[in-house]
C-alpha positions in Angstrom: 71.9 69.7 165.9 73.0 72.0 168.7 72.7 70.5 172.1 72.7 72.8 175.1 74.2 71.8 178.3 71.4 71.2 180.7 70.2 68.6 183.2 66.7 67.6 182.4 65.8 69.8 179.4 66.5 68.3 176.0 66.6 70.6 172.9 67.5 68.0 170.3 65.5 65.2 168.6 61.9 66.1 168.2 61.7 68.7 170.9 60.1 71.4 168.7 57.2 73.7 169.3 54.3 72.6 167.2 53.6 76.2 166.0 57.2 76.7 164.8 57.3 73.3 163.3 54.0 73.8 161.3 55.0 77.2 160.1 58.4 75.9 159.0 56.9 72.9 157.2 54.3 75.3 155.6 57.2 77.4 154.2 58.7 74.3 152.7 55.3 73.4 151.2 55.1 76.9 149.9 58.4 76.5 148.0 57.1 73.2 146.6 53.9 74.8 145.4 55.8 77.7 143.8 58.1 75.3 142.1 55.2 73.3 140.7 53.5 76.4 139.4 56.7 77.7 138.0 57.1 74.5 136.0 53.6 75.0 134.7 54.5 78.6 133.8 57.5 77.4 131.9 55.1 76.1 129.2 53.4 79.4 129.0 56.8 81.1 128.7 57.0 80.0 125.1 53.9 82.1 124.2 54.0 84.8 126.9 56.5 87.4 128.0 58.2 86.5 131.2 58.0 89.8 133.0 54.6 91.2 133.8 53.4 94.3 132.0 50.9 96.7 133.5 50.6 99.3 130.8 52.3 100.7 127.7 54.3 103.1 129.6 56.2 100.3 131.4 57.2 98.9 127.9 58.7 102.2 127.0 60.5 102.7 130.3 62.0 99.2 130.2 63.2 99.8 126.7 65.4 102.7 128.0 68.5 101.1 129.6 70.7 104.1 129.9 72.2 104.8 133.3 72.4 108.6 132.7 68.9 110.2 133.4 69.9 113.1 131.1 70.3 110.8 128.2 67.0 109.1 129.0 65.2 112.5 128.9 66.8 113.2 125.5 65.7 109.9 124.1 62.2 110.4 125.4 61.9 113.9 123.9 63.1 112.6 120.6 60.6 109.8 120.6 57.8 112.3 121.5 58.8 114.5 118.6 58.9 111.6 116.1 55.5 110.4 117.2 54.0 113.9 116.9 55.3 114.0 113.3 53.7 110.7 112.6 50.4 112.0 113.9 50.6 115.0 111.7 51.3 112.8 108.6 48.3 110.6 109.5 46.1 113.7 109.8 47.2 114.8 106.4 46.3 111.5 105.0 42.8 111.8 106.5 42.2 115.0 104.4 42.5 112.9 101.3 39.7 110.9 99.8 39.9 107.2 100.7 37.9 104.2 101.4 36.0 104.1 104.8 37.9 101.0 105.9 41.2 102.8 105.3 40.0 105.9 107.1 38.9 103.8 110.1 42.3 102.1 110.2 44.2 105.5 110.1 42.0 106.9 112.9 42.8 103.8 115.1 46.4 104.3 114.4 46.2 108.0 115.3 44.6 107.0 118.6 47.2 104.4 119.4 50.1 106.8 118.6 48.5 109.5 120.7 48.3 107.2 123.7 52.0 106.4 123.3 52.8 110.1 123.3 50.9 110.5 126.6 52.8 107.6 128.1 56.1 109.0 127.0 55.2 112.4 128.4 54.4 110.8 131.8 57.7 108.9 131.7 59.5 112.2 130.9 57.9 113.9 133.9 58.5 110.9 136.2 62.3 110.9 135.4 62.6 114.7 135.5 60.9 115.0 138.9 63.1 112.3 140.4 60.6 109.5 140.5 58.3 111.1 143.2 54.9 109.8 143.9 52.6 112.4 142.4 49.4 110.7 143.5 49.9 112.1 147.1 49.8 115.6 145.7 46.3 115.2 144.1 43.3 115.8 146.2 41.3 112.7 145.6 38.5 111.2 147.6 39.1 108.1 149.7 38.7 105.1 147.3 36.0 102.6 148.1 37.5 99.1 148.5 35.7 96.5 146.4 36.7 93.1 147.6 35.5 91.5 144.4 37.7 93.7 142.3 40.7 93.2 144.6 40.4 89.5 144.5 40.0 89.7 140.7 43.3 91.6 140.5 45.0 89.2 142.8 43.9 86.1 140.9 44.4 87.6 137.4 48.0 86.5 137.1 47.2 82.9 137.9 44.2 82.9 135.6 46.2 84.5 132.8 49.0 82.0 133.2 46.5 79.1 133.1 44.9 80.5 130.0 48.3 80.8 128.3 49.1 77.3 129.2 45.8 75.9 127.9 45.5 78.3 124.9 46.5 75.8 122.2 44.5 72.8 123.6 41.5 75.0 123.9 41.9 76.2 120.3 42.1 72.7 119.1 39.1 71.6 121.1 37.1 74.5 119.8 38.1 73.7 116.2 37.0 70.1 116.7 33.7 71.1 118.1 33.2 73.5 115.1 34.0 70.8 112.7 31.5 68.5 114.2 28.9 71.2 114.2 29.5 72.0 110.5 29.3 68.4 109.6 25.9 68.2 111.3 24.9 71.3 109.4 26.0 69.7 106.1 23.9 66.7 106.7 20.8 68.9 107.3 21.6 71.0 104.3 21.9 67.9 102.0 18.5 66.8 103.3 17.0 70.2 102.5 18.6 70.2 99.0 17.2 66.7 98.2 13.8 67.9 99.2 14.0 71.0 97.1 15.2 69.0 94.1 12.3 66.6 94.5 9.8 69.5 94.5 11.5 71.1 91.5 11.0 68.0 89.4 7.3 67.9 90.3 4.8 69.7 87.9 3.9 73.0 89.7 2.9 76.5 88.9 5.5 79.1 87.7 5.3 81.0 91.0 6.0 77.9 93.0 8.8 76.8 90.7 10.4 80.2 90.9 10.2 80.2 94.7 11.7 76.6 94.9 14.5 77.6 92.5 15.3 80.6 94.7 15.4 78.5 97.8 17.5 75.9 96.0 20.0 78.6 95.1 20.2 79.9 98.6 20.7 76.5 100.2 23.4 75.7 97.6 25.2 78.9 98.6 24.8 77.9 102.2 26.3 74.5 101.4 29.3 76.1 99.7 29.8 78.4 102.7 29.6 75.6 105.1 32.1 73.5 103.1 34.4 76.5 102.9 34.3 77.0 106.7 34.9 73.3 107.2 37.9 73.4 105.0 39.3 76.4 106.9 38.8 74.7 110.2 40.5 71.6 109.0 43.4 73.7 107.8 43.7 75.5 111.1 43.5 72.2 113.0 46.2 70.7 110.7 48.3 73.8 111.2 48.1 73.5 115.0 48.9 69.8 114.8 51.8 70.4 112.6 53.2 73.0 115.0 53.2 70.4 117.7 55.6 68.3 115.6 58.5 70.7 116.5 58.0 70.1 120.2 61.7 69.6 120.8 62.5 73.1 119.7 59.6 74.6 121.6 60.4 72.6 124.7 64.0 73.7 124.6 63.0 77.3 124.2 60.5 77.0 127.0 63.0 75.4 129.4 65.7 77.9 128.5 63.3 80.8 129.1 62.2 79.3 132.3 65.7 78.9 133.7 66.5 82.4 132.7 63.3 83.9 134.1 61.1 82.3 136.7 63.5 79.4 137.4 66.2 81.8 138.3 63.8 83.6 140.6 63.0 80.3 142.4 66.7 79.4 142.6 67.5 82.8 144.2 64.6 82.4 146.6 66.0 79.0 147.7 69.5 80.3 148.1 68.4 83.3 150.1 66.2 81.0 152.3 69.2 78.7 153.0 71.5 81.7 153.8 68.9 83.1 156.3 68.7 79.6 157.9 72.5 79.3 158.2 72.8 82.8 159.6 70.2 82.2 162.3 71.6 78.8 163.1 75.0 80.5 163.6 73.5 83.1 165.9 71.9 80.3 168.0 75.2 78.4 168.2 76.8 81.7 169.3 74.2 82.0 172.0 74.9 78.5 173.3 78.6 79.0 173.3 78.6 82.4 175.1 75.6 83.4 177.1 74.3 79.9 177.9 77.6 78.5 179.1 78.8 81.6 180.8 75.5 82.1 182.6 74.4 78.6 183.0 71.7 79.3 185.6 70.0 81.9 183.3 70.4 79.7 180.3 68.8 76.7 181.8 65.7 78.7 182.7 65.4 80.4 179.3 66.6 77.5 177.1 63.1 76.3 176.0 61.9 79.8 175.2 65.0 80.6 173.2 64.9 77.4 171.2 61.3 77.5 170.3 61.5 81.3 169.5 64.4 80.4 167.2 62.3 77.9 165.3 59.5 80.3 164.9 61.6 83.2 163.8 63.6 81.1 161.4 60.4 80.1 159.6 59.1 83.7 159.5 62.4 85.1 158.2 62.7 82.5 155.5 59.2 83.2 154.3 59.8 87.0 154.3 63.1 86.5 152.4 61.4 84.4 149.7 58.7 87.1 149.3 61.3 89.8 149.0 63.1 87.9 146.3 59.8 87.5 144.4 59.1 91.2 144.8 62.5 92.4 143.7 62.4 90.1 140.7 58.9 91.4 139.9 57.3 88.0 139.4 53.6 88.7 140.0 52.6 85.1 139.6 54.9 83.8 142.3 54.0 86.6 144.6 50.3 85.8 144.2 50.8 82.1 144.7 52.9 82.8 147.8 50.2 85.0 149.3 47.6 82.3 148.6 49.7 79.7 150.3 50.3 82.0 153.3 46.5 82.6 153.5 45.9 78.9 153.6 48.5 78.5 156.4 46.9 81.3 158.3 43.4 79.7 158.0 44.8 76.4 159.2 46.5 78.1 162.2 43.3 79.9 163.1 41.6 76.6 163.7 44.4 74.8 165.4 46.0 77.7 167.3 44.3 76.9 170.6 45.6 73.4 170.4 49.1 74.6 169.6 48.9 77.2 172.4 48.2 74.4 174.9 51.1 72.3 173.5 53.4 75.3 173.7 52.5 75.7 177.4 53.4 72.0 177.9 56.7 72.4 176.1 57.6 75.6 178.1 56.9 73.8 181.4 53.9 75.9 182.4 51.2 73.4 181.5 49.4 70.8 183.6 52.1 68.2 182.9 55.8 68.7 183.4 58.9 66.6 182.9 60.2 64.3 185.6 56.8 64.4 187.4 54.4 61.6 188.1 51.0 61.0 186.4 48.6 58.0 186.2 47.8 56.7 182.8 45.2 53.8 182.6 45.7 53.1 186.3 49.5 52.8 186.0 51.8 55.4 187.6 54.3 56.8 185.0 57.1 59.4 185.0 57.2 62.0 182.2 60.7 61.6 180.8 60.3 64.1 178.0 57.6 66.3 176.4 58.0 66.6 172.6 56.1 65.8 169.4 55.7 62.4 171.0 56.0 62.4 174.8 57.9 59.6 176.4 56.4 58.0 179.6 58.1 55.3 181.6 57.8 53.4 184.8 61.2 52.7 186.4 60.1 49.2 187.5 58.2 48.2 184.3 59.4 47.1 180.9 58.3 49.2 177.9 58.0 52.8 176.9 54.7 54.7 176.3 54.8 57.2 173.5 51.8 59.6 173.4 51.1 62.5 171.1 51.7 65.9 172.7 48.1 67.1 172.3 46.9 64.2 174.5 49.0 65.3 177.4 46.8 68.3 178.1 44.2 65.8 179.5 46.4 64.8 182.4 47.8 66.4 185.5 51.2 65.5 186.8 52.7 66.1 190.3 56.0 65.8 192.1 56.6 62.1 193.0 59.0 62.4 196.0 59.8 59.0 197.4 56.6 57.2 196.4 56.9 53.7 195.2 56.4 53.2 191.4 55.2 49.6 191.6 54.5 47.1 194.5 56.9 44.4 193.3 59.9 43.5 191.0 60.7 40.5 188.9 61.6 37.6 191.1 59.5 38.8 194.1 57.0 36.5 195.7 53.5 37.9 196.2 50.3 36.8 197.9 47.4 37.4 195.6 43.9 38.5 196.6 42.6 34.9 196.5 45.4 33.7 198.9 47.6 32.1 196.2 51.3 32.5 196.3 52.9 33.7 193.1 56.3 34.6 191.7 56.7 37.6 189.5 58.4 36.6 186.2 58.0 39.7 184.1 56.2 43.0 184.5 55.5 45.6 181.8 53.3 48.6 181.2 50.6 46.3 179.8 50.9 42.9 181.5 52.3 41.3 184.6 53.4 37.6 184.2 53.1 35.6 187.5 54.0 32.0 188.2 51.1 30.6 190.3 51.1 26.9 191.2 53.8 26.1 188.6 51.6 27.8 185.9 52.2 31.1 184.1 49.4 33.6 184.6 49.2 37.0 182.7 47.3 39.8 184.5 46.7 43.3 183.1 48.8 45.8 184.9 45.8 47.9 185.7 43.9 44.9 187.2 47.0 43.7 189.0 47.3 47.1 190.8 43.6 47.0 191.7 44.1 43.8 193.7 45.1 43.7 197.4 48.7 42.4 196.6 51.0 41.4 199.5 54.7 41.5 198.5 56.5 39.0 200.7 60.0 39.5 199.3 60.8 43.2 199.8 60.6 44.0 203.6 59.8 40.6 205.0 56.4 39.1 206.0 54.6 37.9 209.1 52.8 34.6 209.8 50.1 34.3 212.4 48.8 31.1 213.8 46.8 29.7 216.7 47.4 26.4 218.6 45.3 25.0 221.6 45.9 22.4 224.3 43.5 20.7 226.7 42.2 22.3 230.0 43.9 19.6 232.0 47.2 21.5 231.5 45.9 24.7 232.9 48.4 24.7 235.8 51.5 25.5 233.7 49.8 27.0 230.6 51.1 30.6 231.2 54.9 30.0 231.6 56.1 26.5 230.6 54.0 26.0 227.5 54.9 29.2 225.6 58.6 28.7 226.3 58.6 25.1 225.1 56.6 26.0 222.0 59.1 28.8 221.2 62.1 26.5 221.6 60.5 23.8 219.4 59.6 26.3 216.6 63.2 27.6 216.5 64.6 24.1 216.4 62.2 23.0 213.7 63.1 26.1 211.5 66.8 25.4 212.2 66.3 21.9 210.8 64.6 23.3 207.7 67.4 25.8 207.2 65.3 28.9 207.9 66.6 29.9 211.3 68.6 32.8 209.9 65.5 34.2 208.3 63.6 34.5 211.6 63.5 38.2 212.5 61.1 38.0 215.4 59.0 35.3 217.1 56.1 35.7 219.6 54.3 32.9 221.5 51.7 34.1 224.0 48.6 32.8 225.7 45.7 34.1 223.8 42.5 33.0 225.4 40.6 30.2 227.2 38.5 28.8 224.4 35.3 26.7 224.6 37.3 23.5 224.6 40.9 24.4 224.6 43.6 26.8 225.9 44.6 28.8 222.8 48.1 30.3 222.1 48.8 33.1 219.6 52.0 32.5 217.5 53.3 35.3 215.3 56.6 35.1 213.4 58.3 37.7 211.2 60.5 36.2 208.5 63.0 37.8 206.1 61.9 38.5 202.6 64.3 35.9 201.2 62.2 33.2 202.8 59.1 34.3 200.9 59.1 31.1 198.9 58.5 29.1 202.1 55.4 31.1 203.1 53.1 28.1 203.4 56.0 25.8 204.6 56.6 28.2 207.5 53.0 27.8 208.6 53.3 24.0 208.5 56.6 24.1 210.4 55.0 26.0 213.2 52.1 23.5 213.5 54.6 20.6 213.3 56.7 22.1 216.1 53.7 22.5 218.4 52.4 19.0 217.8 55.8 17.6 218.3 56.1 19.4 221.7 52.7 18.1 222.8 53.7 14.5 221.9 57.0 14.8 223.7 55.4 16.4 226.8 52.3 14.2 226.8 49.9 17.2 226.4 46.4 16.5 225.1 45.3 18.3 222.0 41.5 18.8 222.3 39.0 18.7 219.5 35.7 20.5 219.2 32.6 18.5 220.2 29.5 19.1 218.2 26.0 17.8 219.2 23.4 17.7 216.5 19.7 17.8 217.6 16.9 16.7 215.3 13.3 17.9 215.5 11.1 15.5 217.5 8.7 15.3 220.4 9.2 16.9 223.8 10.0 13.5 225.5 12.8 12.9 222.9 14.2 16.3 223.6 14.2 15.7 227.4 16.0 12.4 226.9 18.7 14.1 224.8 19.3 16.6 227.5 19.6 13.9 230.1 22.1 12.0 228.0 24.2 15.1 227.4 24.3 15.8 231.2 25.4 12.2 231.9 28.3 12.4 229.4 29.6 15.8 230.7 29.6 14.7 234.4 32.6 12.2 234.1 34.7 14.8 232.2 34.1 17.4 234.9 35.2 14.9 237.5 38.5 14.3 235.7 39.3 18.0 235.4 42.0 19.0 238.1 
């Protein structure tokens, strides 16, 4: 296979245009059909002449094999003179008294010889005039085309060949049916004779007896004729069966005649087809070596069109070469079969041509999908690696290859990808699923993503995986946000001292856990004065390699804050909740009074 030098375009493998491929395969199928029909014709060759004969004049012309036209004219004139003498002799015989049957035979012979004389005269004029077409000189009306007659003439060679092939079996079948029919007739005749013999033995009048005797004589004659016909049919059937005994000789003659006639024609057609293919292949290789490599920019742009045009033209030229061989050899049967096969191919192309046109646009890079562009298939982004009989789609970050028939690619639309991500994660990354679970990517393919969640393997369809709100913690780092509150009694130094101590404690705690190097940024700020506490916002950005410690980092932050409070003696408040039950108005007033009494001491202790 010739491989052009190009970056993204590939002209080897299965990168063929569907139109060229189907025509090329159709030509191969045509040769197979012709070979099969030729093998059938080999059987008929034992009983039929190999070359087609249109009329008696062609027989006379083919009998003359002299290369000199003058000698041909001399031989034709001598033949005409001899046949005229034969006609005169036959006319003299008609003048004599003879039996009517002999007279009829002589008249038929005179008519046959007269026709031969006319054919010879036409042949003489054809050679003498240099083989010109005299039909164009005659003023004839435009013939009316009758499609029924035309189709009959086209199919006549096939039907004739089939009739020749099945002639002997049909004769034997007809003889068997005639034998069965005559046997049935004999049974009925015997029944009639028995009835007539019965009535002849009965006492009847002379007129009735004479009539019965006459009928008996007629039916006995009919019985003898039927028996004679049955014997003749048995003899014919035995003769045909005996002829089949010498099948070795007949088969050898048929095979020999086939290889010297139609077999030779098929062999020449195959040789010519191979020669045409080799010549066109050499021209394509010459193009790649000269124009394509010398003018690389032009060749890259025109390479697909040149390649697919080469496939198409190769198929067309091979078919034409085969038809020319059949025409030159004068084999009407093979020409007819070739035309029928081409008509079938044309009908199939008429129905599938729009589909092939769409596929050709894809292959030439002018369709809705192009190579090295991005499309979405079943919710998964894929890159079009190649467009061919089966298009290859991949995702650089997913395992597996998707092979789609070319005709399905017309339903998609591709676009330039640029720097867009192909998948949100890679194997080994830690992700945060939509339900808040931490998972590790084990494998990811076009169909499934395998995730390790809570030490268990979970398989998720790739389409469903992409539809979730996935957070990748491993690629570019991740952030952790937390809130911690202290009591209002520490309000005096809550804005400066507390954040600094919390920050130092968090860093120390992460250093002890071996995660200090993974801290990219840390923010500890006063957030708000809550209902029962002074709240601080803590936000930390960690490197992606610490994604495995996502939950651990949250715990470390809380541990550092609690440890700081314990060391500094800060109070960590808790939320107080008062539950009121439905009751009377007096009970409600008592509850309010008790609540006021409990809040008063707390307010007094507040600095």
